[in-house]
FIVOLUM-762830 format. One record per residue (C-alpha): x, y, z. Coordinates in pm, 1 decimal, padded with zeros to 6 digits. Last residue first. Example, Ala and Ser with C-alpha at 12.3 -4.5 7.8 and 13.67 -1.06 7.14 Angstrom:
# residues 2
- 01367.0,-00106.0,00714.0
- 01230.0,-00450.0,00780.0
This chain:
# residues 284
- 02825.7,04206.1,-01600.7
- 03139.7,04138.4,-01806.0
- 02974.1,04153.0,-02147.1
- 02777.6,04470.1,-02070.1
- 02931.1,04685.7,-02343.6
- 02860.9,04424.6,-02609.0
- 03071.6,04153.7,-02765.3
- 02991.4,03921.6,-03052.5
- 03005.0,04199.1,-03314.2
- 03336.4,04320.9,-03177.5
- 03475.2,03967.0,-03198.5
- 03402.6,03954.6,-03572.1
- 03567.9,04293.0,-03621.6
- 03862.2,04173.2,-03414.6
- 03903.4,03876.2,-03645.7
- 03929.9,04091.2,-03958.8
- 04168.7,04336.3,-03794.0
- 04382.6,04048.8,-03665.4
- 04397.4,03908.2,-04017.8
- 04540.0,04223.8,-04172.2
- 04770.3,04294.8,-03878.0
- 04922.1,03945.3,-03878.3
- 04983.3,03917.0,-04253.0
- 05125.1,04268.8,-04275.4
- 05346.6,04200.8,-03973.3
- 05472.4,03874.4,-04123.8
- 05555.1,04042.6,-04454.3
- 05747.5,04316.5,-04274.4
- 05938.1,04068.0,-04057.6
- 06039.0,03841.0,-04343.4
- 05937.8,03533.2,-04542.2
- 05585.2,03447.2,-04430.0
- 05396.9,03119.5,-04458.4
- 05643.6,02876.7,-04297.2
- 05660.2,03102.0,-03991.2
- 05283.9,03085.2,-03959.3
- 05290.2,02705.5,-03974.4
- 05554.0,02666.3,-03701.2
- 05410.4,02940.0,-03481.1
- 05469.0,02760.1,-03146.8
- 05663.2,02433.1,-03083.2
- 05393.1,02302.4,-02847.3
- 05421.2,02017.1,-02596.0
- 05109.1,01867.7,-02435.7
- 04985.6,01808.6,-02082.8
- 04662.8,01704.4,-01911.3
- 04705.6,01718.5,-01534.2
- 04698.8,02095.3,-01576.8
- 04319.2,02094.8,-01634.7
- 04172.9,02413.9,-01781.9
- 03794.4,02404.0,-01815.7
- 03540.2,02584.4,-02034.8
- 03173.2,02538.9,-01943.1
- 02897.2,02646.5,-02182.3
- 02639.0,02897.9,-02059.0
- 02556.0,03048.7,-02399.9
- 02720.2,03388.9,-02349.9
- 03021.6,03232.1,-02180.8
- 03079.9,02975.2,-02453.5
- 03057.4,03221.2,-02742.4
- 03269.3,03462.5,-02538.9
- 03548.7,03210.9,-02482.1
- 03544.2,03086.2,-02842.0
- 03572.5,03441.3,-02976.6
- 03861.7,03514.3,-02742.3
- 04038.8,03191.4,-02841.7
- 03982.2,03255.1,-03212.9
- 04162.5,03587.7,-03171.8
- 04391.5,03518.2,-03467.9
- 04348.3,03352.4,-03811.0
- 04100.6,03341.1,-04098.6
- 03783.5,03452.3,-03921.9
- 03413.7,03420.0,-04006.4
- 03390.1,03044.3,-03941.5
- 03318.9,03059.1,-03568.0
- 03466.5,02727.4,-03456.6
- 03269.1,02405.1,-03467.2
- 02912.1,02281.7,-03513.0
- 02779.6,02491.8,-03224.2
- 02516.1,02446.2,-02954.1
- 02479.2,02071.5,-02902.0
- 02834.4,02053.9,-03031.4
- 02968.0,02215.5,-02715.5
- 02798.2,01974.2,-02477.3
- 02898.1,01692.8,-02714.1
- 03255.0,01745.2,-02598.7
- 03535.9,01954.8,-02743.8
- 03904.2,01926.6,-02652.2
- 04116.3,02225.8,-02751.3
- 04489.9,02207.7,-02807.9
- 04701.0,02479.4,-02971.4
- 04404.2,02716.9,-02937.2
- 04494.5,02839.7,-02588.1
- 04205.9,02849.7,-02342.0
- 04021.6,03153.3,-02202.7
- 03892.1,03073.8,-01855.2
- 03554.8,02975.3,-01707.0
- 03692.2,02693.1,-01492.8
- 04040.9,02653.6,-01349.3
- 04267.4,02367.3,-01236.0
- 04592.3,02462.6,-01067.7
- 04949.0,02395.7,-01188.2
- 04941.3,02704.4,-01408.9
- 04898.8,02929.1,-01106.4
- 04739.1,03213.1,-01293.3
- 04785.5,03586.6,-01324.1
- 04532.9,03787.5,-01524.1
- 04620.3,04116.1,-01692.2
- 04320.5,04234.6,-01892.5
- 04352.7,04396.2,-02235.5
- 04630.5,04192.4,-02388.1
- 04626.9,04296.2,-02752.6
- 04801.6,04001.6,-02912.7
- 05106.0,04193.6,-03026.8
- 05265.8,04243.0,-03365.6
- 05611.6,04382.1,-03290.7
- 05630.1,04758.8,-03279.0
- 05582.2,04962.8,-03591.9
- 05779.1,05280.0,-03660.3
- 06054.5,05089.3,-03837.8
- 05779.5,04936.6,-04049.9
- 05754.6,05262.0,-04242.2
- 05736.1,05086.4,-04578.3
- 05405.2,05264.1,-04654.4
- 05219.7,04932.1,-04636.3
- 05381.1,04871.9,-04298.4
- 05260.8,05210.1,-04170.7
- 04908.6,05137.0,-04294.8
- 04903.2,04802.9,-04111.8
- 05019.3,04968.2,-03791.3
- 04745.6,05231.8,-03814.9
- 04481.2,04966.2,-03889.7
- 04602.3,04755.3,-03596.4
- 04561.0,05049.5,-03358.1
- 04210.8,05124.4,-03489.3
- 04106.2,04759.7,-03454.1
- 04249.2,04745.3,-03103.3
- 04043.9,05044.8,-02997.1
- 03731.8,04887.2,-03146.8
- 03788.5,04563.5,-02954.9
- 03823.9,04758.9,-02631.8
- 03494.6,04939.4,-02700.7
- 03313.6,04612.7,-02772.6
- 03413.8,04488.5,-02429.7
- 03614.2,04226.6,-02240.2
- 03915.4,04137.9,-02450.2
- 04097.5,03863.7,-02260.4
- 04471.9,03915.2,-02241.2
- 04573.5,03609.2,-02042.5
- 04556.3,03254.8,-02181.0
- 04493.0,02965.1,-01946.8
- 04707.7,02843.2,-02113.1
- 05035.5,02966.2,-02258.5
- 05223.1,02986.5,-01926.0
- 05390.2,02643.6,-01922.5
- 05752.6,02745.2,-01987.4
- 06017.5,02493.8,-02092.7
- 06171.9,02718.7,-02356.4
- 06030.1,02510.7,-02639.7
- 05676.1,02537.7,-02504.4
- 05480.0,02331.5,-02249.5
- 05101.4,02358.9,-02268.1
- 04880.8,02258.6,-01973.5
- 04563.9,02111.7,-02116.5
- 04235.4,02266.4,-02239.9
- 03877.7,02143.7,-02214.8
- 03569.6,02272.6,-02397.1
- 03205.3,02183.8,-02324.3
- 03281.6,02044.0,-01980.1
- 03056.0,01796.3,-01799.9
- 03253.3,01877.6,-01484.6
- 03345.3,01557.4,-01300.5
- 03262.7,01287.2,-01555.8
- 03410.6,01512.2,-01823.4
- 03732.5,01546.8,-01626.5
- 03759.8,01170.0,-01584.0
- 03703.7,01111.7,-01956.6
- 03974.1,01360.1,-02053.0
- 04210.5,01219.3,-01789.0
- 04158.2,00865.3,-01916.9
- 04233.5,00975.1,-02274.0
- 04561.1,01143.8,-02178.7
- 04672.6,00852.5,-01956.2
- 04972.8,00763.2,-02172.2
- 05126.7,01109.2,-02146.1
- 05315.5,01366.5,-02352.2
- 05103.9,01449.8,-02657.1
- 05289.0,01646.4,-02924.3
- 05221.8,01981.7,-03089.2
- 05341.1,02139.8,-03414.5
- 05034.2,02022.7,-03609.0
- 04808.1,02231.3,-03388.1
- 04562.4,02000.2,-03216.8
- 04182.1,01984.8,-03209.9
- 04065.4,01700.4,-02985.7
- 03709.9,01588.9,-03063.2
- 03541.3,01396.5,-02782.1
- 03278.6,01123.2,-02798.7
- 03407.4,00927.4,-03102.0
- 03251.3,00580.0,-03108.1
- 03141.8,00585.2,-03471.5
- 03330.1,00844.7,-03680.9
- 03099.2,01125.2,-03799.4
- 03229.7,01365.4,-03534.0
- 03582.2,01331.4,-03672.4
- 03466.9,01425.0,-04024.1
- 03285.0,01739.6,-03912.6
- 03574.2,01835.6,-03686.5
- 03820.9,01799.4,-03973.6
- 03638.0,02046.3,-04197.6
- 03583.1,02273.9,-03897.3
- 03959.0,02281.7,-03843.8
- 04009.8,02439.5,-04184.2
- 03721.9,02679.1,-04127.4
- 03862.7,02805.0,-03799.4
- 04234.4,02817.0,-03875.7
- 04230.4,02954.4,-04229.0
- 04073.8,02802.4,-04538.6
- 04400.4,02773.4,-04729.3
- 04311.8,02647.8,-05074.7
- 04275.9,02313.1,-05254.8
- 04188.3,02121.7,-04938.0
- 04324.5,01768.3,-04907.8
- 04181.4,01546.2,-04634.7
- 04412.1,01289.3,-04475.8
- 04255.9,01004.4,-04275.9
- 04445.5,00815.7,-04009.3
- 04304.1,00518.8,-03816.4
- 04270.1,00278.2,-04108.3
- 04630.3,00332.2,-04217.7
- 04685.9,00212.5,-04574.6
- 04684.6,00561.9,-04725.8
- 04889.5,00711.1,-04444.0
- 05207.2,00773.7,-04645.5
- 05018.8,00864.8,-04962.4
- 04797.9,01118.0,-04785.9
- 05107.3,01258.1,-04613.1
- 05277.3,01312.5,-04948.8
- 04962.8,01466.8,-05093.0
- 04955.6,01713.8,-04805.4
- 05325.5,01794.1,-04838.1
- 05295.1,01879.8,-05207.4
- 05399.4,02242.4,-05158.4
- 05060.5,02407.4,-05208.9
- 04968.7,02382.1,-04841.9
- 04596.6,02420.3,-04908.3
- 04497.8,02342.1,-04548.8
- 04589.6,01975.0,-04545.6
- 04338.0,01844.5,-04293.1
- 04462.1,01547.0,-04091.1
- 04190.6,01341.0,-03921.3
- 04316.3,01100.0,-03656.5
- 04117.4,00815.4,-03501.5
- 04245.3,00683.3,-03169.4
- 04341.3,00317.3,-03146.6
- 04644.5,00375.5,-02928.1
- 04634.7,00704.7,-02736.0
- 04990.4,00773.2,-02615.3
- 05208.4,00631.7,-02890.9
- 04964.9,00672.6,-03178.5
- 04892.2,01029.4,-03070.5
- 05264.0,01108.2,-03049.8
- 05307.2,00954.8,-03396.3
- 05041.9,01184.3,-03540.9
- 05211.9,01492.5,-03393.3
- 05553.3,01383.8,-03519.0
- 05412.2,01328.5,-03867.7
- 05248.7,01672.1,-03860.9
- 05570.7,01843.9,-03757.2
- 05769.8,01666.4,-04028.0
- 05509.1,01763.0,-04286.8
- 05544.9,02138.9,-04236.2
- 05339.5,02280.0,-04526.3
- 05012.5,02347.5,-04344.8
- 04836.9,02069.2,-04156.8
- 04535.7,02117.7,-03930.4
- 04527.4,01815.2,-03700.2
- 04192.8,01682.3,-03578.1
- 04193.1,01402.1,-03320.9
- 03895.4,01179.2,-03239.2
- 03884.3,01046.5,-02885.1
- 03661.0,00755.0,-02782.1
- 03952.6,00513.1,-02818.1
- 03891.6,00154.2,-02921.5
């Protein structure tokens, strides 16, 4: 039996979630999978629950409303951690796929070497690039977070006033340019949220993600929570996954203006949470 428990946050796109589950079955036989339907509202969660009803290794949890990334995943993490034999909880976006048969062995080998709290793989995207993780753009101070909040507030106001022509594309606020060799292993880096592998080292300190956000900047918050409490974050390129990118977000919004409003509103909320975690001496 596998010692990995997988958590997949599902929102509307059932085909993506099925493909993700099947990739786990193919590459990590016997692993337990917890699918959390995050208030999809289109019947896809109930459909998946019916399809996997007889499957002992797949459990589908139906949430009545969208809890957001952190709280939705926390529901699945709690269930996965309660499963006997699960040592590591792998949080996957539903538009990801595992790529290798030795995924579980590599996780266990890395833990034996580093005793990591959080582990991230190399992430391949549709265009064949592998530069998603380690993630650049780390926000390093309370002052930087405040500046981003003000910028997002201005952009949000312009969108509300139907002046979206004056608004640039919603960015991620890259505050520090870091250049990585994505084929090298790194410690103490910001990891991409499409795939995060948590060990008991993390759960000794935290029950899951910070539950004060809805979406965006979870990676920065996770990085600073770990750094400020001495938890080790590791990027290992020998672990690999594929990621479609933004599948659930794109199923939520209908046009550019609506997407920008959604992004700016939730980025502001998350940045305020990050601001409270940070202080002016964070990098000392």
